N, C-alpha and C positions, 0 to 999 in steps of 0.2 A: 504494499499499500504506499501511496505517496501523499504526504500532507498537502492539503489544499488551502485551508483557511481555519482560523480560530476566531470566535466571537464570544466573549464572555466564557461560559462554562462549556460551550459547544465547539467541538473540533470536527472538521470534515476531512475525509481522506478519499482519494481516488483509488478505486480498486480495479485492476484489470479483470475482464470477464472470466468467470469460471463456469463452464458448461451452459452459457447463455450468451446470445448475441445482443448484448445490452451495454449501456453505460451505467456505472455504479458509483454512488457516493455513500461512504460509510460514516455515520455520525456517532461520535463518542461524547458522553456527557460525564464529566468528572471521572474520566478514565474508564467508564463502563460502556460497553457496546450497547447503543440505544436503538439504532435504526440503520438498515441497509435499504437505500432507495435506488431503484433501477428504472430506467426507461429503455425500451427496446430500440434497437437500431432502426427497425422498420418505422417506428414512431417518428424518429428524427428525419426520415426521408419523406414523411407525409407533410405536404405543405400546409395543411390545415392545423397541424399540431402547434406551430409557432416555435418549435424547438429544433435547432439545427445542430449539426456536428460542431460548429464553431462556438455555440453558446451553451452546449449541453451541461457542462460541469457547473457553470454559474447558475443555470436554471435549477439543476438538482440541489445546489447549495441553498438557493432562495426558497424553493418549495419545501425542502426538508426543514428549514428553520421556521417556515410558516406552520408546519404541522406541530412543532413544539410551542410556538407562540399562541396558536389557536387552542392550545391545551386539549388537543384531541387525545383521548385516552387510548393508548396501545402499550402492550408490555414491552419492556426493554428486550432487545434481541429480535425485533420484528423485521421481516424482509418484505418490502412492497415492490411489486413489478408493475410498471405502468406501460400500457400498450397504446397504439394509435387511437383506439376507441376511447381511452381515458383522458386524452389531452387534446384540447381545442384552443386555438389562439393563445397558447402559452399558459393556459389554466388547466388545473385538474378538474375535469368536468364530471367525473364519476364520484358519487358520494363515498366518503371514506370507508364506510362499512361494506361497500360493494367492491372495493379494490382487491386485487389478488394479493393476499398476504399470507405469510407463514413464518414460522420460527427460523432463525438462521442456523444452518447446519455446518457452515464452514467459516473460516477466517484464518 
């Protein structure tokens, strides 16, 4: 993993894909693995998503932080994968409870 940015207690790391054609940002809070946020490569190719290969990591950082700031309840160690159906015009269009998520099995 490569450090991306730190803001307050939240640290973001870029992780190279493991068994998935996606871009990944791993979020650590006070040293604990909190969230792995993925967006599929196909989603970045969809012009309606508003996310490109050039801005994907900044977008993941911003959206991951929004999940924390919005106080959405999810257990630490959650992995969320966003597809082209979930992202429209740079926004997560799918309600949080309907997003594909699971516990993290690797790192």
